[in-house]
BAFI-3210 file (N, C-alpha, C; in Angstrom, 3 decimals, decimal comma, padded with zeros to 6 digits):
// residues 291
n [1|2|3|4|5|6|7|8|9|10|11|12|13|14|15|16|17|18|19|20|21|22|23|24|25|26|27|28|29|30|31|32|33|34|35|36|37|38|39|40|41|42|43|44|45|46|47|48|49|50|51|52|53|54|55|56|57|58|59|60|61|62|63|64|65|66|67|68|69|70|71|72|73|74|75|76|77|78|79|80|81|82|83|84|85|86|87|88|89|90|91|92|93|94|95|96|97|98|99|100|101|102|103|104|105|106|107|108|109|110|111|112|113|114|115|116|117|118|119|120|121|122|123|124|125|126|127|128|129|130|131|132|133|134|135|136|137|138|139|140|141|142|143|144|145|146|147|148|149|150|151|152|153|154|155|156|157|158|159|160|161|162|163|164|165|166|167|168|169|170|171|172|173|174|175|176|177|178|179|180|181|182|183|184|185|186|187|188|189|190|191|192|193|194|195|196|197|198|199|200|201|202|203|204|205|206|207|208|209|210|211|212|213|214|215|216|217|218|219|220|221|222|223|224|225|226|227|228|229|230|231|232|233|234|235|236|237|238|239|240|241|242|243|244|245|246|247|248|249|250|251|252|253|254|255|256|257|258|259|260|261|262|263|264|265|266|267|268|269|270|271|272|273|274|275|276|277|278|279|280|281|282|283|284|285|286|287|288|289|290|291]
n.u [-009,696|-009,269|-006,885|-008,030|-010,056|-008,481|-007,119|-009,247|-009,875|-007,559|-007,670|-009,627|-008,382|-006,011|-005,334|-003,931|-003,900|-005,114|-004,991|-003,040|-000,563|000,790|000,214|002,248|003,081|003,777|005,027|004,926|004,601|005,313|005,060|005,923|005,691|007,104|007,033|008,834|007,313|004,753|004,945|007,077|007,549|008,970|012,030|012,154|014,461|016,954|017,537|015,210|013,470|014,414|013,891|011,077|010,106|010,842|009,688|006,948|006,402|007,158|005,123|002,939|003,574|003,410|000,661|-000,300|000,237|002,753|006,230|008,910|011,359|013,326|014,362|014,402|015,246|014,516|016,329|015,876|016,877|017,511|020,281|023,115|023,834|026,396|026,162|023,374|022,548|023,851|022,646|019,963|020,159|021,060|018,807|016,916|018,144|018,183|015,435|014,671|016,287|015,100|012,854|013,758|014,519|016,354|018,024|018,859|019,821|019,362|018,421|019,673|018,707|018,300|016,102|013,508|012,552|013,155|012,568|011,397|011,205|010,032|010,430|009,331|009,917|008,198|007,335|004,995|002,878|000,228|-001,434|-003,086|-005,997|-007,968|-010,554|-012,026|-013,662|-016,368|-019,818|-020,320|-017,711|-014,983|-013,725|-010,498|-007,524|-003,965|-001,641|-001,564|-003,374|-002,955|-000,417|001,265|-000,117|000,160|002,923|003,182|002,049|003,994|006,251|005,397|005,467|008,103|009,327|011,440|013,119|011,559|009,380|010,537|011,162|008,600|007,730|009,151|007,922|007,100|007,136|004,593|005,361|006,004|003,734|001,793|002,464|001,982|-000,741|-001,860|-002,848|-005,319|-006,720|-009,385|-009,583|-007,404|-005,535|-003,333|-003,199|-002,647|-004,108|-005,711|-007,979|-010,781|-011,058|-009,832|-011,625|-013,749|-012,577|-012,066|-014,705|-015,711|-014,146|-014,808|-017,524|-019,319|-020,400|-019,623|-019,610|-018,456|-016,964|-016,480|-015,242|-013,502|-011,407|-007,956|-006,043|-003,087|-000,754|000,713|-001,023|-002,864|-001,221|-000,970|-003,453|-006,157|-008,710|-011,401|-012,668|-010,671|-008,759|-010,167|-010,330|-007,607|-006,973|-008,795|-008,954|-006,587|-004,426|-001,549|-000,347|000,260|-000,542|-002,058|-005,207|-007,780|-009,860|-011,249|-012,666|-014,965|-014,656|-011,986|-010,549|-009,128|-007,120|-005,764|-004,903|-003,118|-001,207|-000,097|002,704|002,397|000,225|-003,334|-006,482|-009,973|-012,186|-014,683|-017,264|-018,066|-020,675|-023,719|-024,113|-023,465|-021,630|-020,786|-020,109|-020,479|-023,271|-023,706|-023,290|-020,136|-017,857|-016,287|-013,397|-010,010|-006,408|-005,121|-003,083|-001,010|-002,363]
n.v [-001,700|-001,564|-001,180|000,504|001,850|003,218|004,913|006,505|007,812|009,378|010,966|012,706|014,450|015,273|017,405|017,029|014,357|011,207|010,663|009,058|010,171|012,878|016,295|019,023|022,210|022,048|019,620|016,045|013,669|010,578|007,595|004,254|001,051|-002,139|-005,555|-008,550|-010,869|-010,386|-009,294|-010,213|-013,138|-016,380|-016,872|-014,548|-012,384|-010,118|-008,153|-008,064|-007,312|-004,728|-003,448|-003,794|-002,595|000,177|000,588|000,411|002,857|004,589|003,980|005,204|007,875|007,834|007,471|009,950|011,343|012,446|013,452|011,378|012,048|011,473|008,921|007,627|005,165|003,141|000,512|-002,333|-005,014|-008,185|-008,546|-007,135|-008,265|-008,127|-008,763|-008,992|-006,388|-004,812|-005,866|-005,143|-002,324|-002,125|-003,078|-001,118|001,159|000,535|000,346|002,965|004,233|003,203|004,748|007,280|008,508|009,067|007,028|007,903|007,159|006,671|005,126|002,909|000,161|-002,057|-004,825|-007,166|-008,592|-008,610|-005,495|-002,876|000,552|003,054|006,159|008,460|011,264|013,390|015,498|017,852|020,205|019,911|017,787|014,584|013,654|011,390|012,110|013,107|011,756|011,415|010,685|008,823|008,941|006,912|003,928|002,842|000,773|000,369|-001,836|-005,276|-007,469|-009,281|-010,296|-010,266|-011,981|-014,349|-014,606|-015,144|-017,704|-019,086|-018,742|-020,355|-022,874|-023,266|-022,156|-020,099|-018,222|-017,312|-016,324|-014,188|-012,548|-011,826|-010,412|-008,071|-005,449|-002,908|000,388|002,695|005,323|006,874|006,370|007,475|010,191|010,683|010,188|012,044|014,567|013,769|012,215|012,085|011,118|009,155|006,343|003,890|000,283|-001,123|-002,348|-004,058|-004,449|-004,465|-003,359|-000,924|000,419|000,753|002,523|004,720|005,316|006,123|008,408|010,037|010,147|008,511|005,840|002,589|000,576|-002,452|-004,421|-007,709|-009,236|-007,484|-007,011|-006,932|-009,710|-010,979|-013,021|-014,745|-015,361|-017,062|-019,199|-020,272|-020,409|-022,333|-022,641|-020,926|-019,303|-018,981|-017,621|-015,263|-014,294|-013,815|-011,768|-009,761|-009,325|-009,854|-007,951|-005,718|-005,299|-002,838|-001,354|001,360|002,684|004,380|007,171|008,576|011,054|009,701|010,564|011,087|008,774|007,388|009,235|009,261|006,614|006,585|008,331|007,074|005,224|002,686|-000,028|000,489|-000,479|-000,303|-000,890|-000,495|001,801|005,016|005,497|006,779|005,724|002,838|-000,238|-002,435|-005,571|-006,964|-006,693|-007,553|-007,079|-005,843|-007,042|-005,257|-006,052|-006,951|-006,524|-006,333|-004,695|-006,406|-008,765]
n.w [021,989|018,526|015,772|013,783|015,169|016,995|015,242|014,324|016,701|017,064|014,781|015,484|017,173|016,027|013,543|011,172|010,692|009,301|006,583|003,948|004,347|006,293|005,502|005,060|004,537|001,680|001,748|002,303|004,902|006,367|008,401|009,405|011,090|011,292|012,272|013,117|013,829|012,836|010,294|008,750|007,362|008,199|006,608|005,222|003,868|005,202|003,373|001,773|003,830|004,429|001,986|001,819|004,174|003,999|001,541|002,119|003,377|001,325|-000,413|000,793|000,334|-002,447|-002,696|-002,105|-004,336|-004,544|-004,919|-003,880|-001,466|000,638|003,001|006,347|008,847|011,720|012,970|014,712|016,777|018,462|018,565|016,837|013,862|011,538|008,750|008,425|009,083|007,137|004,859|005,239|005,068|002,452|001,019|001,781|000,716|-002,012|-002,713|-002,328|-004,247|-006,526|-006,885|-007,139|-004,766|-001,631|000,723|003,895|006,369|009,922|012,939|015,494|017,549|020,344|020,637|021,514|019,330|015,787|014,386|012,342|011,882|009,857|008,095|005,681|003,633|001,454|-001,400|-002,608|-004,225|-004,502|-003,087|-003,309|-001,769|000,281|000,181|-001,996|-003,848|-006,162|-006,879|-009,813|-010,685|-011,893|-010,415|-009,819|-010,060|-009,748|-011,412|-010,324|-008,064|-004,980|-004,814|-002,498|-000,811|-002,237|-002,004|000,744|000,881|-000,549|001,072|003,155|001,983|001,540|-000,694|-000,901|-002,272|-004,458|-003,016|-001,579|-003,732|-004,679|-002,467|-002,611|-003,595|-006,080|-005,252|-006,055|-006,883|-009,186|-010,739|-009,037|-009,132|-011,855|-012,003|-010,341|-011,425|-012,387|-010,527|-008,192|-005,668|-003,625|-002,414|-000,902|-001,320|001,016|003,032|001,641|-001,162|-000,632|001,991|001,484|-000,281|001,444|003,260|001,582|000,916|003,394|003,883|001,693|001,812|000,289|-001,924|-003,401|-006,341|-007,336|-009,926|-010,159|-012,176|-013,332|-011,629|-011,293|-011,088|-009,707|-011,460|-009,916|-007,853|-009,033|-009,315|-006,773|-005,515|-004,194|-005,188|-006,945|-005,027|-003,109|-004,621|-005,044|-002,389|-001,780|-003,579|-002,991|-000,182|001,284|001,210|001,654|-000,791|-001,843|-004,062|-005,945|-005,169|-006,601|-007,643|-010,590|-012,795|-015,142|-017,750|-018,006|-017,834|-019,896|-020,499|-018,062|-018,021|-020,176|-019,205|-016,993|-015,871|-014,967|-015,609|-015,443|-014,070|-014,483|-012,003|-011,023|-009,955|-008,517|-006,221|-004,705|-002,099|000,011|-000,430|-002,812|-004,382|-007,417|-007,111|-004,523|-001,004|-000,027|002,248|004,956|005,215|005,758|005,792|009,055|011,331|013,592|013,648]
ca.u [-009,724|-008,393|-006,089|-008,859|-010,705|-007,451|-006,874|-010,372|-009,713|-006,509|-008,115|-010,442|-007,553|-004,872|-005,927|-003,171|-003,948|-006,278|-004,741|-001,874|000,567|000,464|000,565|002,797|003,832|004,347|005,661|004,139|005,443|004,640|005,896|005,372|006,466|006,884|007,609|009,166|006,280|003,519|005,153|008,166|007,490|010,242|012,628|012,319|015,829|017,056|017,469|013,785|012,868|014,753|013,131|009,645|009,819|010,885|008,718|005,614|006,271|007,184|003,792|002,079|003,900|002,829|-000,786|-000,588|000,624|003,921|007,582|009,615|012,632|014,309|013,843|015,220|014,636|015,046|016,573|015,975|017,025|018,124|021,703|023,445|024,637|026,871|025,599|021,950|022,410|024,243|021,633|018,795|020,446|021,115|017,427|016,309|018,751|017,799|014,052|014,659|016,867|014,172|011,832|014,414|014,704|017,597|017,999|019,880|020,258|018,319|018,822|019,806|018,242|018,114|014,716|013,341|012,360|013,512|011,536|011,842|010,315|010,523|009,825|009,648|009,537|007,911|006,971|003,997|002,080|-001,181|-001,615|-004,369|-006,512|-008,942|-011,891|-012,583|-014,418|-017,722|-020,645|-020,090|-016,298|-014,544|-012,831|-009,403|-006,344|-002,767|-001,014|-002,382|-003,597|-002,778|000,986|001,813|-000,765|000,834|004,252|003,048|001,861|005,274|007,078|004,917|005,838|009,552|009,836|011,900|013,641|010,410|008,586|011,220|011,011|007,250|007,606|009,808|007,025|007,543|006,298|004,022|005,582|005,889|002,320|001,074|002,712|001,317|-002,192|-002,306|-003,697|-006,617|-007,377|-010,193|-009,255|-006,414|-004,848|-002,709|-003,995|-001,925|-005,058|-006,535|-008,914|-012,088|-010,976|-009,483|-012,803|-014,509|-011,927|-012,347|-016,123|-015,873|-013,518|-015,478|-018,967|-019,910|-020,442|-018,925|-020,070|-017,296|-017,177|-015,507|-014,508|-012,533|-010,325|-006,749|-005,467|-001,705|-000,573|001,222|-002,175|-003,410|-000,282|-001,041|-004,827|-006,722|-009,917|-011,813|-012,946|-009,378|-008,194|-010,913|-009,934|-006,245|-006,920|-009,689|-008,921|-005,317|-003,735|-000,091|000,148|000,774|-000,968|-002,862|-006,652|-008,075|-011,028|-011,070|-013,870|-014,973|-014,219|-010,524|-009,927|-008,142|-005,986|-005,018|-004,259|-001,977|-000,190|000,482|003,718|001,908|-001,130|-004,436|-007,719|-011,220|-012,800|-016,005|-017,645|-018,493|-022,122|-024,135|-023,883|-023,375|-020,433|-021,206|-019,339|-021,414|-024,619|-023,778|-022,529|-018,719|-017,473|-015,141|-012,438|-008,701|-005,253|-005,108|-001,788|-001,020|-003,016]
ca.v [-000,814|-002,036|-000,149|001,486|002,680|004,120|005,948|007,448|008,619|010,361|011,911|013,715|015,385|015,710|017,907|016,586|012,900|010,639|010,285|008,182|010,919|014,228|017,339|020,143|023,222|021,541|018,324|014,986|012,950|009,359|006,666|002,903|000,122|-003,533|-006,475|-009,864|-011,884|-010,085|-008,734|-010,863|-014,591|-017,100|-016,927|-013,195|-011,914|-008,748|-007,263|-007,908|-006,556|-003,327|-002,977|-003,775|-001,632|001,531|000,627|000,666|004,296|005,195|003,789|006,260|009,095|007,642|007,629|011,382|011,952|013,266|012,957|010,889|012,760|010,772|008,037|007,147|003,998|002,565|-000,929|-002,882|-006,466|-008,651|-008,268|-006,579|-009,098|-007,212|-009,103|-008,632|-004,935|-004,305|-006,286|-004,296|-001,001|-002,262|-003,137|000,195|002,088|000,183|000,702|004,421|004,559|002,807|005,788|008,586|009,079|008,682|006,521|008,761|006,712|006,448|004,843|001,501|-000,109|-003,481|-005,144|-008,615|-009,163|-007,697|-004,490|-001,739|001,706|003,850|007,465|008,988|012,643|013,654|016,889|018,160|021,398|019,600|016,387|013,925|013,143|010,301|012,655|013,833|010,929|011,895|009,725|008,871|008,695|005,527|003,390|002,194|000,318|000,119|-003,147|-006,455|-007,660|-010,606|-010,702|-010,549|-013,187|-015,461|-014,727|-015,811|-019,135|-019,641|-018,847|-021,503|-024,124|-023,338|-021,561|-018,866|-017,239|-016,747|-015,566|-012,914|-011,735|-011,262|-009,482|-006,801|-004,755|-001,622|001,504|003,332|006,768|007,470|006,312|008,450|011,521|010,787|010,146|013,138|015,570|013,199|011,528|012,857|010,547|008,093|005,760|002,644|-000,906|-001,887|-003,131|-004,841|-003,657|-004,319|-002,371|000,374|001,122|001,182|003,721|005,817|005,668|006,873|009,724|010,821|010,105|008,004|004,395|002,016|-000,650|-003,086|-005,503|-008,737|-009,698|-006,457|-006,903|-007,537|-010,674|-011,311|-014,386|-015,555|-015,831|-018,225|-020,309|-020,835|-020,496|-023,681|-022,606|-019,571|-018,538|-018,664|-016,577|-014,040|-013,803|-013,288|-010,531|-008,747|-009,100|-010,086|-006,677|-005,644|-005,240|-001,481|-000,723|002,552|002,605|005,798|007,507|009,630|011,233|008,704|011,179|011,203|007,473|007,066|010,141|008,755|005,365|006,920|009,044|006,235|004,242|001,384|-000,280|000,692|-001,185|000,223|-002,020|-000,146|003,203|005,656|005,651|007,653|005,061|001,381|-000,793|-003,711|-006,292|-007,774|-006,531|-008,063|-006,251|-006,202|-006,890|-004,417|-007,021|-006,809|-006,671|-005,565|-004,805|-007,117|-010,063]
ca.w [020,824|017,470|015,105|013,080|016,180|017,517|014,229|014,350|017,910|016,840|013,762|016,132|017,939|015,214|012,299|010,006|010,591|008,648|005,203|003,864|004,899|006,741|004,539|005,815|003,792|000,441|001,982|002,939|005,855|006,801|009,165|009,551|011,913|010,929|013,242|012,579|014,033|012,119|008,960|008,019|007,545|008,217|005,286|004,693|004,026|005,693|002,193|001,483|004,933|004,236|000,818|002,097|005,240|003,445|000,463|002,664|003,578|-000,007|-000,988|001,342|-000,417|-003,773|-002,610|-002,032|-005,604|-004,239|-005,153|-002,693|-001,317|001,467|004,039|007,460|009,489|012,951|012,867|016,066|016,778|019,705|018,448|015,539|012,985|010,489|007,442|008,437|009,084|005,821|003,892|005,443|004,517|000,996|000,532|001,982|-000,239|-003,381|-002,992|-002,473|-005,545|-007,583|-007,063|-007,193|-003,430|-000,966|002,080|004,499|007,695|010,919|014,310|015,858|018,908|020,655|020,951|021,639|018,003|014,711|014,124|011,543|011,864|008,732|007,828|004,356|003,320|000,052|-001,657|-003,628|-003,960|-004,723|-002,684|-003,551|-000,517|000,168|000,424|-003,133|-004,793|-006,442|-007,612|-011,254|-010,950|-012,052|-009,392|-010,542|-009,323|-010,534|-011,314|-010,024|-006,630|-004,404|-004,876|-001,169|-000,329|-002,904|-001,409|002,041|000,615|-000,981|002,277|003,930|001,311|001,426|-001,940|-000,265|-003,222|-005,176|-002,056|-001,345|-004,943|-004,693|-001,342|-002,948|-004,517|-006,619|-004,802|-007,246|-006,791|-010,520|-011,115|-008,230|-009,692|-013,148|-011,826|-009,477|-012,076|-012,753|-009,422|-007,255|-004,357|-003,825|-001,268|-001,327|-000,995|002,037|003,821|000,738|-001,971|000,022|003,069|000,908|-000,780|002,617|003,801|000,654|001,049|004,640|003,741|000,651|002,052|-000,940|-001,998|-004,554|-006,975|-007,960|-010,878|-009,825|-013,352|-013,736|-010,648|-011,873|-010,168|-010,040|-011,943|-008,811|-007,084|-009,738|-009,119|-005,418|-005,011|-004,220|-006,015|-007,302|-003,807|-002,515|-005,480|-004,743|-001,070|-001,833|-004,353|-002,427|001,262|001,985|001,373|001,623|-002,177|-002,035|-005,302|-005,722|-005,369|-006,830|-008,445|-011,603|-013,618|-016,223|-019,003|-018,044|-017,595|-020,928|-020,313|-016,904|-018,430|-021,029|-018,426|-015,944|-016,278|-014,508|-016,116|-014,512|-014,381|-013,925|-011,286|-010,538|-010,031|-007,278|-006,098|-003,604|-000,822|-000,065|-001,078|-003,354|-005,390|-008,212|-006,546|-003,168|-000,061|000,105|003,659|005,330|005,737|005,148|006,667|010,303|011,985|014,849|013,525]
c.u [-008,767|-007,713|-006,963|-009,598|-009,713|-007,164|-008,007|-010,284|-008,694|-006,899|-008,955|-009,645|-006,362|-005,374|-005,200|-003,194|-005,149|-006,095|-003,519|-000,623|000,062|000,973|000,998|003,612|004,533|005,075|004,628|005,103|004,666|005,604|005,173|006,275|006,091|007,651|007,834|007,995|005,030|003,735|006,218|008,129|008,885|010,769|012,787|013,751|015,832|017,039|016,003|013,099|013,175|013,972|011,655|009,274|009,781|009,870|007,312|005,384|006,336|005,813|002,806|002,315|003,305|001,335|-001,211|-000,275|001,868|005,206|008,155|010,992|013,656|013,611|014,883|014,505|015,295|015,149|016,778|016,018|017,641|019,629|021,979|024,394|025,082|026,256|024,124|021,767|022,756|023,220|020,375|019,004|020,517|019,710|016,731|016,840|018,274|016,346|013,902|015,177|015,899|013,097|012,437|014,557|016,034|017,309|019,162|020,228|019,097|018,900|018,902|019,335|018,199|016,679|014,560|013,072|012,779|012,324|012,149|010,781|010,858|009,749|010,272|009,100|009,305|007,539|005,955|003,273|000,582|-001,454|-003,008|-004,822|-007,485|-010,365|-012,562|-013,408|-015,853|-018,519|-020,496|-018,637|-016,051|-013,616|-011,771|-008,333|-005,171|-002,364|-001,996|-002,407|-003,374|-001,351|001,541|001,170|-000,154|002,213|004,182|002,860|003,201|006,269|006,698|005,327|007,336|010,132|010,332|012,359|012,505|009,560|009,225|011,076|009,638|007,053|008,247|008,986|007,634|006,636|005,857|004,169|005,410|004,436|001,506|001,243|001,957|-000,194|-002,731|-003,164|-005,115|-007,407|-008,176|-010,003|-008,280|-005,865|-004,122|-003,489|-003,344|-002,857|-005,962|-007,546|-010,233|-012,040|-010,645|-010,721|-013,716|-013,901|-012,138|-013,797|-016,371|-015,327|-014,274|-016,996|-019,704|-020,031|-019,679|-019,673|-018,890|-017,738|-016,091|-014,668|-013,411|-011,354|-009,093|-006,029|-004,047|-001,603|-000,073|000,094|-002,748|-002,503|-000,476|-002,460|-005,379|-007,980|-010,282|-012,081|-011,646|-008,693|-008,857|-010,483|-008,543|-006,189|-007,759|-009,353|-007,540|-004,564|-002,233|000,478|000,724|000,587|-001,768|-004,324|-007,132|-009,331|-010,662|-012,407|-013,824|-014,461|-012,704|-009,812|-008,840|-006,927|-005,122|-004,258|-003,022|-000,855|000,552|001,535|003,370|000,514|-002,183|-005,662|-008,890|-011,966|-014,187|-016,273|-018,092|-020,004|-022,441|-023,845|-023,857|-022,124|-020,759|-020,198|-020,305|-022,782|-024,806|-022,904|-021,095|-018,287|-016,279|-014,126|-011,102|-007,599|-005,396|-003,791|-001,939|-001,692|-002,110]
c.v [-001,342|-000,861|000,919|002,400|003,675|005,246|006,977|008,363|009,732|011,394|013,024|014,752|015,930|016,121|017,419|015,074|012,465|010,258|009,380|008,853|012,276|015,233|018,573|021,031|022,666|020,218|017,320|014,154|011,745|008,457|005,336|002,090|-001,305|-004,421|-007,849|-010,835|-011,638|-009,693|-009,438|-012,370|-015,204|-017,247|-015,572|-012,740|-010,498|-007,751|-007,005|-007,091|-005,068|-002,712|-002,782|-002,731|-000,212|001,664|000,916|002,159|005,054|005,080|004,824|007,584|009,020|007,915|009,083|012,088|012,799|012,625|012,461|011,541|011,916|009,917|007,819|005,962|003,719|001,059|-001,446|-004,398|-006,896|-008,449|-007,785|-007,513|-008,236|-007,499|-008,719|-007,126|-004,348|-004,678|-005,437|-002,923|-001,051|-002,309|-001,797|001,207|001,814|000,544|002,214|004,828|004,245|003,853|007,190|009,275|008,609|008,093|007,178|008,367|006,490|006,185|003,326|001,317|-001,628|-003,699|-006,654|-009,308|-008,130|-006,800|-003,367|-000,652|002,691|005,150|007,938|010,404|012,770|015,113|016,979|019,430|021,115|018,137|015,874|013,283|011,982|010,823|013,290|013,031|011,435|010,813|009,917|008,699|007,209|005,159|002,551|001,690|000,207|-001,345|-004,283|-006,682|-009,107|-011,094|-011,079|-011,776|-014,430|-015,692|-015,463|-017,316|-019,785|-019,719|-020,116|-022,834|-024,227|-022,814|-020,147|-017,813|-016,542|-015,894|-014,209|-011,986|-011,065|-010,234|-008,124|-006,096|-003,429|-000,510|002,334|004,858|007,435|007,465|007,335|009,858|011,708|010,870|011,337|014,178|015,083|012,691|012,488|012,372|009,404|007,632|004,515|001,458|-001,752|-002,758|-003,998|-003,980|-003,426|-003,257|-000,987|001,115|001,532|002,453|004,929|006,276|006,502|008,293|010,616|010,868|009,682|006,485|003,919|000,778|-001,233|-004,224|-006,544|-009,189|-008,724|-006,338|-007,622|-008,422|-011,025|-012,772|-015,295|-016,078|-017,082|-019,446|-021,002|-021,055|-021,908|-023,765|-021,146|-018,710|-018,107|-017,551|-015,235|-013,451|-013,180|-011,940|-009,408|-008,351|-009,188|-008,783|-006,788|-005,677|-003,872|-000,978|000,530|002,254|004,046|005,966|008,633|009,849|010,277|009,273|011,243|009,876|007,181|007,976|009,679|007,488|005,642|007,578|008,128|005,282|002,824|001,157|-000,044|-000,064|-000,451|-000,949|-001,710|001,329|003,697|005,846|006,568|007,023|003,556|000,938|-002,212|-004,261|-007,214|-007,856|-007,194|-007,205|-006,760|-005,993|-005,953|-005,314|-006,856|-006,975|-005,773|-005,783|-005,489|-008,466|-011,046]
c.w [019,758|016,772|014,464|014,059|016,773|016,541|014,213|015,566|017,678|015,796|014,370|016,891|017,151|013,836|011,051|009,818|009,765|007,212|005,155|004,413|005,368|005,718|005,311|004,883|002,554|000,570|002,498|003,778|006,373|007,550|009,336|010,463|011,531|011,895|012,619|012,688|013,200|010,662|008,121|008,270|007,617|006,793|004,640|004,929|004,591|004,532|001,844|002,564|004,801|003,091|001,184|003,153|004,697|002,314|000,938|002,882|002,258|-000,675|-000,458|000,617|-001,816|-003,762|-002,494|-003,347|-005,488|-004,756|-003,842|-002,639|-000,564|002,510|005,122|008,080|010,824|012,734|014,277|015,988|018,114|019,740|017,031|014,796|011,804|009,121|007,353|008,324|007,718|004,758|004,007|004,806|002,993|000,403|000,649|000,967|-001,654|-003,681|-003,105|-003,844|-006,681|-007,850|-007,030|-005,868|-002,855|000,401|002,817|005,932|008,641|012,292|014,494|017,294|019,105|021,089|020,894|020,305|016,959|014,375|013,306|011,589|010,835|008,590|006,452|004,232|001,824|-000,134|-002,792|-003,227|-004,061|-004,369|-003,022|-002,244|-000,778|000,027|-000,782|-004,116|-004,928|-007,173|-009,120|-011,627|-011,168|-010,896|-010,093|-009,576|-010,291|-010,409|-011,112|-008,517|-006,213|-004,334|-003,507|-000,551|-000,939|-002,309|-000,074|001,855|000,241|000,173|003,049|003,311|001,042|000,137|-001,636|-001,268|-003,971|-004,243|-001,765|-002,539|-004,978|-003,584|-001,632|-004,029|-004,992|-006,092|-006,009|-007,216|-008,152|-010,993|-010,326|-008,744|-011,000|-013,017|-011,035|-010,187|-012,391|-011,547|-008,552|-005,825|-004,600|-002,482|-001,761|-000,771|000,087|002,874|002,949|000,009|-001,248|001,123|002,532|000,407|000,374|003,218|002,899|000,781|002,301|004,500|002,770|000,810|000,789|-000,845|-003,217|-005,050|-007,729|-008,873|-010,661|-010,993|-013,761|-012,777|-011,176|-010,861|-010,631|-010,475|-010,832|-007,924|-007,730|-009,578|-007,776|-004,915|-005,166|-005,080|-006,268|-006,068|-003,125|-003,312|-005,195|-003,409|-001,097|-002,546|-003,745|-000,997|001,917|002,238|001,240|000,202|-002,526|-003,463|-004,949|-006,049|-005,482|-007,671|-009,410|-012,293|-014,805|-017,539|-019,127|-017,842|-018,624|-020,837|-019,147|-017,268|-019,281|-020,243|-017,464|-016,504|-015,860|-015,069|-015,038|-015,005|-013,743|-013,300|-010,770|-010,698|-008,660|-007,324|-004,916|-002,241|-001,035|-000,802|-001,505|-004,351|-006,113|-007,552|-005,179|-002,252|000,053|001,545|003,836|006,022|005,018|006,180|007,880|010,992|013,337|014,779|012,792]
res [m|d|e|r|a|a|l|r|l|l|e|g|t|l|s|d|a|g|d|d|a|a|v|i|d|g|h|v|l|t|t|d|m|l|h|e|t|t|d|f|p|d|g|t|t|r|y|t|a|g|w|r|s|v|g|a|s|l|s|d|v|a|a|m|g|a|n|a|v|a|s|v|a|v|y|a|a|p|e|f|d|p|d|d|l|e|s|f|v|a|g|a|s|d|v|c|e|s|v|g|a|r|y|v|g|g|d|l|d|t|f|e|e|f|t|a|s|t|t|v|l|g|e|t|d|d|p|v|l|r|s|g|a|k|p|g|d|a|l|c|v|t|g|t|l|g|r|s|g|a|a|l|r|l|f|e|t|g|e|i|e|r|a|n|e|l|f|r|f|e|p|r|v|a|a|g|r|a|l|a|p|f|a|t|a|m|m|d|s|s|d|g|l|a|r|s|v|h|q|l|a|e|a|s|e|c|g|f|e|l|d|g|e|s|i|p|v|a|e|s|v|r|e|v|a|t|d|a|d|d|e|r|d|l|s|l|f|f|g|e|d|f|e|l|v|f|t|v|p|k|a|t|v|e|d|a|r|e|a|s|p|t|p|i|s|v|v|g|s|v|t|e|d|g|i|q|l|d|d|e|a|l|p|d|r|g|y|t|h|g|e]
***
């Protein structure tokens, strides 16, 4: 059973599961776990790891259109190096501060590889779920895509400082709050744009038609891609960019664009069924934890 099958199994038994975060009495709550071998390439600093680990959970809160309140984390490693630990906490604290939240501590544990498990609490009276997209809505994304894929290439070629910079993404909490009044469905792009639209389609019982020319590709992707096909793969399928993927009624696109502190791009529209990119079937392919 892979991760997605396991999630579907749990959704059948846990009524609050299935979205980017659980919704409980005006609050949203989310948790994530990242491992050195699968999530932190060689050269990732502990500061970047702290930022990225907590940022991943902050992104889930953003996808619900909620304010971020506070985060805790479990830091596990074979041994506790003081500099590494302090750097991790500094990164976790700084990413929280960047979105108006607080990093308030957590737990320490020994483990065979460096692992971080993070939890973030947010608040909203009107969360945006994945299940509200309607045919005729516009499909949009914030920012640009492929940044993390470009970072991985740079880690591989030894451009460590630039790679760490790209790995420290900005959680779109402010954009999520601004877009919440307009969005009919929303999630983050942690698994890649292609997989995200498949997940939105499943939750909203709809389809999508995407326009390849409208997909906003990060400049860093163009710096590392070997050709047009490689650029397309990094921006569509790699994932881990933590941008927002959302739908809005077409009549409110310009209002949403003006409200968002982060640029948004219209990349397609909601249809009755099927998922296509430039009139061809778009594969359900993207980031899978553990691979």
